[in-house]
NUSEVO-706500 format. One record per residue (C-alpha): residue number from 1; residue in one letter; chain; x, y, z. Coordinates in pm, 1 decimal. Layout:
     k   r   c         px         py         pz
   NUM   A   A          X          Y          Z
...
***
This chain:
     k   r   c         px         py         pz
     1   M   A     3477.0    -4629.1     1048.7
     2   G   A     3491.7    -4491.1     1388.3
     3   T   A     3269.4    -4502.7     1717.6
     4   I   A     2852.5    -4437.4     1684.7
     5   E   A     2931.2    -4149.9     1859.6
     6   D   A     3191.1    -3990.9     1588.5
     7   L   A     2952.8    -4106.7     1332.6
     8   E   A     2683.6    -3918.0     1508.0
     9   A   A     2916.1    -3601.4     1510.8
    10   R   A     2960.3    -3577.5     1197.2
    11   Y   A     2694.5    -3668.9     1000.2
    12   I   A     2377.9    -3565.6     1184.9
    13   I   A     2252.1    -3251.3     1267.8
    14   N   A     2301.8    -3186.3     1660.8
    15   T   A     1923.4    -3087.3     1748.9
    16   Y   A     1951.0    -3317.6     2092.3
    17   N   A     2209.2    -3245.8     2273.6
    18   R   A     2389.4    -3571.7     2400.5
    19   S   A     2683.9    -3590.3     2542.0
    20   P   A     2971.6    -3812.4     2427.1
    21   G   A     3086.1    -4050.6     2706.6
    22   E   A     2763.7    -3971.3     2941.6
    23   T   A     2529.0    -4059.7     2701.5
    24   P   A     2459.4    -4421.0     2657.2
    25   C   A     2406.8    -4626.7     2320.6
    26   L   A     2126.0    -4859.8     2349.3
    27   V   A     2128.5    -5141.9     2159.9
    28   R   A     1863.8    -5351.1     2301.3
    29   G   A     1502.8    -5366.6     2488.6
    30   E   A     1313.9    -5594.3     2667.1
    31   G   A     1055.4    -5498.3     2926.6
    32   S   A     1167.0    -5182.9     3136.4
    33   Y   A     1463.2    -5260.8     3081.0
    34   V   A     1750.3    -5141.4     2804.1
    35   W   A     2131.9    -5248.1     2752.5
    36   D   A     2391.3    -5080.5     2577.6
    37   E   A     2647.9    -5179.0     2351.6
    38   S   A     2901.4    -5258.1     2662.3
    39   G   A     2605.5    -5502.3     2765.1
    40   K   A     2551.9    -5240.6     3086.3
    41   K   A     2175.9    -5227.6     3178.9
    42   Y   A     1946.1    -4965.7     3261.8
    43   L   A     1635.1    -4910.8     3407.9
    44   D   A     1376.4    -4767.0     3164.1
    45   F   A     1180.8    -4468.6     3374.8
    46   L   A     1110.7    -4247.5     3067.8
    47   S   A      990.2    -4526.3     2806.4
    48   G   A     1072.7    -4331.5     2497.1
    49   L   A      945.6    -4027.0     2617.1
    50   A   A      594.2    -4176.5     2707.3
    51   V   A      603.1    -4379.3     2400.1
    52   N   A      661.4    -4725.1     2496.2
    53   L   A      341.0    -4785.2     2666.8
    54   L   A      430.0    -5163.3     2708.9
    55   G   A      779.2    -5138.3     2747.6
    56   H   A     1007.2    -5277.5     2503.3
    57   C   A      987.0    -5523.2     2254.3
    58   H   A      634.1    -5636.8     2419.5
    59   P   A      574.1    -6008.8     2249.7
    60   D   A      213.6    -5915.2     2166.8
    61   L   A      360.0    -5639.2     1984.1
    62   V   A      631.4    -5762.6     1816.8
    63   A   A      412.1    -6027.4     1645.5
    64   T   A      166.4    -5823.1     1549.9
    65   I   A      393.5    -5619.2     1373.9
    66   G   A      578.1    -5900.5     1225.5
    67   R   A      227.2    -6037.7     1079.5
    68   Q   A      122.7    -5713.2      946.7
    69   A   A      489.4    -5657.8      756.0
    70   S   A      453.3    -5958.8      612.2
    71   R   A      118.6    -5869.3      460.4
    72   L   A      125.8    -5552.4      382.8
    73   I   A      356.7    -5261.5      459.0
    74   H   A      227.8    -4970.7      252.5
    75   T   A      -16.2    -4862.3       -4.8
    76   S   A     -141.6    -4491.1       18.3
    77   N   A     -428.6    -4345.9      137.1
    78   L   A     -579.5    -4364.4     -218.6
    79   Y   A     -695.4    -4731.1     -125.3
    80   Y   A     -887.4    -4873.5      194.2
    81   T   A     -696.2    -5073.5      463.2
    82   A   A     -867.9    -5271.4      730.8
    83   P   A     -608.0    -5128.5      983.2
    84   Q   A     -657.4    -4776.9      993.5
    85   A   A    -1049.9    -4846.9     1002.6
    86   Y   A    -1064.1    -5051.4     1305.6
    87   L   A     -819.9    -4846.4     1505.2
    88   A   A    -1025.4    -4523.2     1388.1
    89   Q   A    -1320.9    -4708.4     1525.8
    90   A   A    -1165.2    -4827.9     1854.3
    91   L   A    -1050.8    -4451.0     1915.2
    92   V   A    -1379.6    -4248.1     1813.6
    93   E   A    -1578.5    -4538.7     2072.6
    94   S   A    -1311.2    -4444.0     2317.8
    95   I   A    -1382.1    -4076.0     2362.2
    96   M   A    -1586.7    -3937.3     2064.6
    97   P   A    -1869.1    -4152.9     1945.1
    98   G   A    -2047.4    -4032.2     1610.4
    99   G   A    -1673.8    -3860.9     1564.9
   100   K   A    -1371.0    -3933.5     1322.2
   101   V   A    -1013.3    -3945.5     1299.8
   102   F   A     -692.3    -3808.5     1096.9
   103   F   A     -434.3    -4011.4     1106.1
   104   A   A      -69.4    -3835.8     1114.1
   105   N   A      243.4    -3972.6     1200.0
   106   S   A      319.3    -3740.7     1561.7
   107   G   A      180.6    -3528.3     1800.3
   108   A   A      277.1    -3238.0     1620.3
   109   E   A       87.9    -3354.4     1318.4
   110   A   A     -160.2    -3453.1     1458.8
   111   N   A     -160.6    -3097.8     1607.8
   112   E   A     -139.2    -2904.0     1307.6
   113   A   A     -437.7    -3085.2     1154.0
   114   A   A     -644.2    -2956.6     1474.3
   115   I   A     -528.1    -2634.3     1420.1
   116   K   A     -625.5    -2626.4     1011.3
   117   L   A     -973.2    -2794.3     1117.0
   118   A   A    -1031.0    -2541.9     1394.6
   119   R   A     -942.2    -2277.2     1102.6
   120   K   A    -1181.0    -2400.9      848.7
   121   Y   A    -1471.5    -2414.6     1090.8
   122   K   A    -1590.0    -2085.1     1087.2
   123   P   A    -1366.8    -1931.9      835.3
   124   E   A    -1420.9    -1559.9      973.2
   125   R   A    -1229.7    -1681.4     1270.1
   126   Y   A     -888.8    -1782.4     1272.2
   127   K   A     -741.1    -1693.3     1684.9
   128   I   A     -623.3    -1958.5     1875.5
   129   I   A     -584.3    -1970.6     2214.5
   130   A   A     -314.8    -2164.7     2413.8
   131   A   A     -149.9    -2167.5     2744.3
   132   D   A      144.0    -2045.0     2892.9
   133   N   A      427.8    -2301.5     2945.7
   134   S   A      279.2    -2562.9     2695.4
   135   F   A      419.5    -2743.1     2436.5
   136   H   A      253.7    -2858.9     2087.1
   137   G   A      458.9    -2947.2     1860.6
   138   R   A      783.9    -2800.5     1694.7
   139   T   A      619.9    -2728.2     1344.8
   140   M   A      548.6    -2396.0     1233.2
   141   A   A      208.7    -2410.6     1351.3
   142   T   A      210.8    -2566.1     1624.5
   143   L   A      540.0    -2399.2     1745.9
   144   S   A      297.0    -2081.5     1721.2
   145   A   A       73.0    -2230.3     1945.0
   146   T   A      372.4    -2324.8     2192.1
   147   G   A      384.8    -2117.4     2544.1
   148   Q   A      736.1    -2146.6     2603.8
   149   P   A      975.1    -1826.6     2443.7
   150   K   A     1318.2    -2066.6     2472.8
   151   Y   A     1142.6    -2216.8     2156.1
   152   R   A      958.6    -1967.3     1963.4
   153   E   A     1238.3    -1700.2     1968.4
   154   P   A     1489.1    -1825.7     1734.4
   155   F   A     1195.8    -1881.3     1473.6
   156   K   A     1025.3    -1529.9     1471.7
   157   P   A      816.7    -1434.0     1291.5
   158   L   A      582.5    -1714.3     1350.3
   159   F   A      236.9    -1756.4     1234.0
   160   E   A       12.1    -1514.9     1362.5
   161   G   A     -345.4    -1550.6     1525.6
   162   F   A     -213.7    -1760.2     1872.7
   163   D   A     -229.3    -1558.2     2202.7
   164   F   A     -137.4    -1710.9     2560.5
   165   A   A     -310.0    -1711.6     2860.1
   166   A   A     -247.3    -1865.8     3215.1
   167   F   A     -284.7    -2184.1     3286.4
   168   N   A     -567.5    -2247.9     3556.3
   169   D   A     -683.2    -1961.2     3512.5
   170   L   A    -1036.2    -1937.8     3353.1
   171   D   A    -1046.4    -1524.9     3352.6
   172   S   A     -712.6    -1537.1     3197.1
   173   V   A     -838.4    -1713.5     2860.0
   174   A   A    -1202.9    -1523.0     2902.5
   175   A   A     -993.2    -1204.6     2861.5
   176   L   A     -859.3    -1313.8     2532.8
   177   I   A    -1165.1    -1423.9     2319.7
   178   D   A    -1294.7    -1180.1     2046.4
   179   K   A    -1496.6    -1253.9     1789.4
   180   K   A    -1191.5    -1386.6     1581.1
   181   T   A    -1129.3    -1635.5     1806.6
   182   A   A    -1162.0    -2027.6     1671.6
   183   A   A    -1065.7    -2226.0     1992.9
   184   V   A     -876.9    -2294.1     2297.9
   185   M   A     -625.3    -2535.9     2283.5
   186   V   A     -478.2    -2704.6     2640.4
   187   E   A     -259.7    -3023.5     2755.6
   188   P   A     -494.8    -3112.8     3081.3
   189   I   A     -147.6    -3172.1     3202.1
   190   Q   A      113.9    -2990.5     3079.6
   191   G   A      454.5    -3207.1     2983.0
   192   E   A      760.3    -3060.3     2833.8
   193   G   A      636.4    -2731.4     3058.3
   194   G   A      693.8    -2907.5     3355.2
   195   I   A      411.1    -3171.6     3459.4
   196   H   A      171.4    -2920.7     3531.7
   197   V   A     -189.4    -3068.9     3622.6
   198   A   A     -510.4    -2885.5     3491.7
   199   E   A     -757.2    -2766.7     3783.6
   200   Q   A    -1141.7    -2913.8     3762.9
   201   S   A    -1262.4    -2604.1     3749.1
   202   F   A    -1028.7    -2465.6     3488.9
   203   L   A    -1145.5    -2769.1     3256.3
   204   K   A    -1483.9    -2745.2     3329.1
   205   G   A    -1480.5    -2383.2     3290.8
   206   L   A    -1305.6    -2397.4     2970.0
   207   R   A    -1589.0    -2621.3     2793.8
   208   E   A    -1881.8    -2395.6     2972.0
   209   L   A    -1695.0    -2083.8     2838.2
   210   C   A    -1620.1    -2257.7     2466.6
   211   N   A    -1989.2    -2358.3     2449.2
   212   R   A    -2094.0    -2014.6     2533.1
   213   E   A    -1894.7    -1871.4     2265.3
   214   G   A    -1940.4    -2120.6     1992.8
   215   I   A    -1620.7    -2189.8     1960.3
   216   L   A    -1376.7    -2551.2     1989.7
   217   L   A    -1227.1    -2703.8     2274.9
   218   I   A     -904.7    -2916.6     2205.4
   219   F   A     -736.5    -3137.5     2430.9
   220   D   A     -360.5    -3186.7     2324.1
   221   E   A     -328.6    -3566.1     2510.4
   222   V   A      -30.6    -3676.3     2313.9
   223   Q   A      186.6    -3690.0     2651.4
   224   C   A      -38.9    -3722.7     2896.8
   225   G   A     -332.7    -3969.1     2698.6
   226   L   A     -304.6    -4346.4     2648.1
   227   G   A     -373.6    -4483.1     3009.1
   228   R   A      -62.5    -4264.4     3125.6
   229   T   A     -313.5    -4115.7     3403.3
   230   G   A     -470.2    -4446.8     3484.9
   231   K   A     -775.5    -4377.4     3286.8
   232   L   A     -774.8    -4401.1     2890.7
   233   W   A     -757.6    -4036.4     2841.9
   234   A   A     -697.6    -3746.8     3067.3
   235   C   A     -974.5    -3558.5     3061.4
   236   E   A    -1219.2    -3874.7     3174.2
   237   H   A    -1055.2    -3763.0     3507.2
   238   W   A    -1224.4    -3406.5     3475.4
   239   A   A    -1542.8    -3582.4     3304.4
   240   V   A    -1484.5    -3287.2     3041.9
   241   K   A    -1536.0    -3358.3     2670.3
   242   P   A    -1328.5    -3171.3     2445.6
   243   D   A    -1435.3    -3074.5     2046.6
   244   L   A    -1116.5    -3230.9     1937.4
   245   L   A     -840.1    -3444.2     2090.0
   246   T   A     -541.3    -3525.4     1974.4
   247   T   A     -279.7    -3867.2     2086.6
   248   A   A       63.2    -3946.0     1965.4
   249   K   A      364.1    -4091.2     2092.5
   250   G   A      242.0    -4412.0     2313.0
   251   L   A      -22.5    -4496.2     2041.0
   252   G   A      199.0    -4695.4     1832.4
   253   G   A      403.7    -4835.8     2110.2
   254   G   A      679.5    -4739.5     1957.4
   255   L   A      635.4    -4686.9     1606.3
   256   P   A      512.9    -4349.6     1492.9
   257   I   A      170.7    -4238.1     1420.4
   258   G   A      -67.4    -3945.9     1556.5
   259   A   A     -416.0    -3908.0     1539.1
   260   L   A     -699.8    -3625.4     1588.7
   261   V   A    -1004.2    -3747.8     1699.7
   262   A   A    -1267.2    -3476.7     1624.0
   263   N   A    -1613.7    -3477.8     1751.3
   264   Q   A    -1915.6    -3522.7     1570.4
   265   A   A    -1987.4    -3185.2     1479.1
   266   C   A    -1610.4    -3152.3     1335.3
   267   G   A    -1602.4    -3456.2     1186.0
   268   E   A    -1700.9    -3339.5      805.4
   269   I   A    -1519.9    -3010.4      839.6
   270   L   A    -1186.4    -3141.7      650.6
   271   Q   A    -1251.7    -3216.7      264.7
   272   P   A    -1045.6    -3394.4       27.0
   273   G   A     -779.3    -3199.4      -53.8
   274   D   A     -787.9    -2996.7      258.9
   275   H   A     -486.8    -3212.2      455.9
   276   A   A     -344.9    -3548.0      398.2
   277   S   A      -33.5    -3731.9      516.5
   278   T   A      154.3    -3962.8      324.0
   279   F   A      262.3    -4236.5      594.0
   280   G   A      -86.1    -4119.1      815.8
   281   G   A     -212.7    -4463.7      892.8
   282   N   A       -7.4    -4680.6      748.1
   283   P   A     -128.0    -5057.4      767.6
   284   V   A      163.5    -5129.7     1030.9
   285   T   A      164.5    -4883.4     1235.1
   286   C   A     -231.9    -4865.6     1292.8
   287   S   A     -215.4    -5246.2     1336.7
   288   A   A       48.3    -5163.9     1624.0
   289   A   A     -142.2    -4901.8     1745.8
   290   L   A     -455.7    -5112.8     1782.0
   291   A   A     -292.2    -5402.1     1975.2
   292   V   A     -155.6    -5145.3     2225.8
   293   L   A     -517.9    -4946.4     2251.9
   294   N   A     -666.2    -5353.2     2308.3
   295   Q   A     -420.7    -5352.8     2619.9
   296   V   A     -429.4    -5033.0     2762.4
   297   R   A     -810.2    -4981.9     2728.8
   298   E   A     -869.0    -5306.0     2971.2
   299   E   A     -997.3    -5154.0     3335.2
   300   M   A     -750.2    -5445.2     3467.8
   301   F   A     -460.3    -5270.5     3346.8
   302   L   A     -555.2    -4934.1     3431.7
   303   E   A     -596.8    -5052.2     3766.7
   304   A   A     -273.8    -5117.2     3763.4
   305   V   A     -125.9    -4782.3     3656.5
   306   R   A     -345.3    -4596.7     3932.0
   307   E   A     -185.4    -4825.4     4171.1
   308   R   A      149.3    -4793.1     4044.4
   309   G   A      107.6    -4402.5     4032.0
   310   L   A        5.8    -4396.7     4424.5
   311   A   A      288.9    -4577.3     4493.0
   312   L   A      561.6    -4333.2     4288.3
   313   E   A      337.7    -4052.6     4407.3
   314   E   A      382.9    -4158.5     4788.2
   315   R   A      772.9    -4205.2     4742.4
   316   L   A      796.1    -3924.4     4532.0
   317   F   A      639.7    -3693.3     4778.7
   318   K   A      846.0    -3867.7     5060.6
   319   M   A     1179.3    -3730.5     4862.3
   320   A   A     1023.1    -3437.0     4870.0
   321   A   A      972.4    -3431.4     5244.8
   322   D   A     1317.4    -3583.1     5332.8
   323   Y   A     1500.1    -3351.0     5092.1
   324   P   A     1335.8    -2989.3     5123.3
   325   E   A     1641.7    -2822.1     4996.6
   326   L   A     1676.7    -3022.7     4714.7
   327   V   A     1289.9    -3078.7     4625.1
   328   K   A     1067.4    -2803.9     4608.1
   329   E   A      769.1    -3036.4     4477.5
   330   A   A      629.4    -3334.2     4336.2
   331   R   A      327.0    -3331.1     4117.0
   332   G   A      170.0    -3520.7     3838.8
   333   M   A     -100.4    -3763.0     3803.1
   334   G   A      -54.0    -4151.8     3767.6
   335   L   A      278.8    -4249.7     3582.8
   336   I   A      360.1    -3874.1     3493.0
   337   R   A      546.1    -3704.1     3753.9
   338   G   A      748.1    -3466.7     3806.0
   339   L   A     1003.8    -3349.4     4104.8
   340   Q   A     1022.4    -2942.3     4087.2
   341   L   A     1397.2    -2899.2     4248.0
   342   N   A     1507.5    -2542.6     4455.2
   343   K   A     1812.1    -2569.3     4274.2
   344   T   A     1929.8    -2639.4     3946.6
   345   E   A     2079.1    -2951.9     3966.7
   346   A   A     1793.6    -3139.2     3749.3
   347   K   A     2095.6    -3262.9     3480.9
   348   K   A     2312.7    -3365.0     3718.8
   349   I   A     2066.7    -3582.2     3881.4
   350   Q   A     2008.0    -3713.2     3559.2
   351   G   A     2371.3    -3793.7     3475.6
   352   R   A     2420.6    -3991.6     3821.1
   353   C   A     2106.2    -4182.9     3774.3
   354   T   A     2219.4    -4323.0     3437.1
   355   E   A     2540.2    -4401.3     3562.3
   356   K   A     2333.2    -4599.8     3832.5
   357   G   A     2173.9    -4752.5     3576.5
   358   L   A     1835.8    -4544.9     3574.4
   359   L   A     1696.8    -4330.5     3267.7
   360   I   A     1511.7    -4062.8     3363.8
   361   N   A     1469.3    -3689.9     3225.6
   362   A   A     1544.6    -3360.2     3332.2
   363   I   A     1334.1    -3079.3     3177.6
   364   G   A     1546.6    -2756.7     3198.5
   365   D   A     1790.3    -2713.4     3472.8
   366   D   A     1541.0    -2766.0     3800.9
   367   L   A     1296.7    -3045.7     3725.3
   368   I   A     1307.3    -3427.9     3667.9
   369   R   A     1040.4    -3592.3     3465.6
   370   F   A      919.6    -3951.4     3553.6
   371   L   A      713.6    -4128.1     3245.1
   372   P   A      788.0    -4520.1     3283.1
   373   P   A      621.7    -4764.2     3106.1
   374   L   A      221.6    -4833.2     3230.7
   375   N   A      326.6    -5192.0     3276.0
   376   I   A      613.7    -5176.3     3511.9
   377   K   A      658.1    -5428.6     3789.2
   378   A   A      592.7    -5316.0     4151.8
   379   E   A      952.7    -5447.1     4218.3
   380   E   A     1110.6    -5279.4     3894.8
   381   L   A      917.6    -4901.6     4030.1
   382   E   A     1074.6    -4946.2     4338.8
   383   E   A     1430.6    -5041.0     4209.2
   384   G   A     1405.9    -4716.5     4048.1
   385   L   A     1298.5    -4529.2     4332.0
   386   K   A     1577.6    -4633.9     4525.1
   387   I   A     1856.4    -4527.2     4262.5
   388   V   A     1650.1    -4198.6     4279.2
   389   E   A     1710.2    -4195.9     4634.1
   390   A   A     2030.0    -4273.8     4679.7
   391   V   A     2134.7    -3993.3     4428.0
   392   L   A     1984.4    -3763.1     4626.2
   393   K   A     2113.5    -3871.7     4965.0
   394   E   A     2472.2    -3820.3     4799.7
   395   I   A     2422.5    -3484.7     4630.1
   396   H   A     2276.2    -3363.0     5005.5
   397   A   A     2556.3    -3527.0     5191.0
   398   E   A     2786.7    -3314.8     4907.2
   399   E   A     2671.5    -3028.9     4975.1
   400   H   A     2650.6    -3042.9     5363.1
   401   L   A     3033.6    -3143.8     5394.8
***
């Protein structure tokens, strides 16, 4: 039969660049920890790429999924289901009172829906302005909206109508607006692009610019939303509301779900037949998402995220100060953080942290990303940071022999 690695090599298309003998095969998770098939324990500072907001197998979430799965797993969107309606109500009231929701299965699908809605909003307008270094998904439309050539080049020609401005440069956005522009689409914190945080003046300026030009403002909070910054929605830090907001990743706590939340003016744009999703708004995923949202939006929960985020910030800043030859800077907000390196050592650092029982993520060759569960305990955060520090110390010592 072969090992799991052998089976994958034989039967699965290789799109994830796993390393045989180095990448663990995970079989169980609990809280902030996972275990591989040999029984080795790892502290998870990646949480499924910002998905496992409540850690692994949270008892309330597991119970909610089990209850709903025993009652009704799937119908179709030809019928009403209570979990979908209750989740929609909770999402709308959290950010867009008077608005409406479209449910999908991922962030890419939520962004796809946002792009279609924006293009229908004013039919003579079809162009979308996105940002350099952005990441909005891997479907053809969301890839067309992604400002990273390494993802775009292999699949050209992409869809027309997408332009790219410099992130945090309002003049760069304004220069691209013309009579065909439908919307501006940005991440308040760029995730895959390197943990770049928007400036107050930029987001406020975008809101004013879009109002003046009569175009839509779309915030992609797929990675940075749902409490990760210490507020339920990242845009709350800047007191700026978009017309459309997309969310996914952590919303289902581990189950696949995405959502487009539209304000009141945009809530009626898409009509029957304009867009659909067979699995969007599935009863089980919506029940899970409502359980996650009910926990994450509690102020005491968010206060704990802010506390952990400040502790993480302090330690990463110290690492940057202690190892300036290795680390250029620390940046981010709350529990979405990155260490920008001076050298192409990211994959080496990731590998050594894995060996020592810590899961982190290398973005490219020179950035380490930290996305721990939002309910991580203070002592768990300390445990993981000690491992990162130990690895940096090792590499620094090796380079100064």
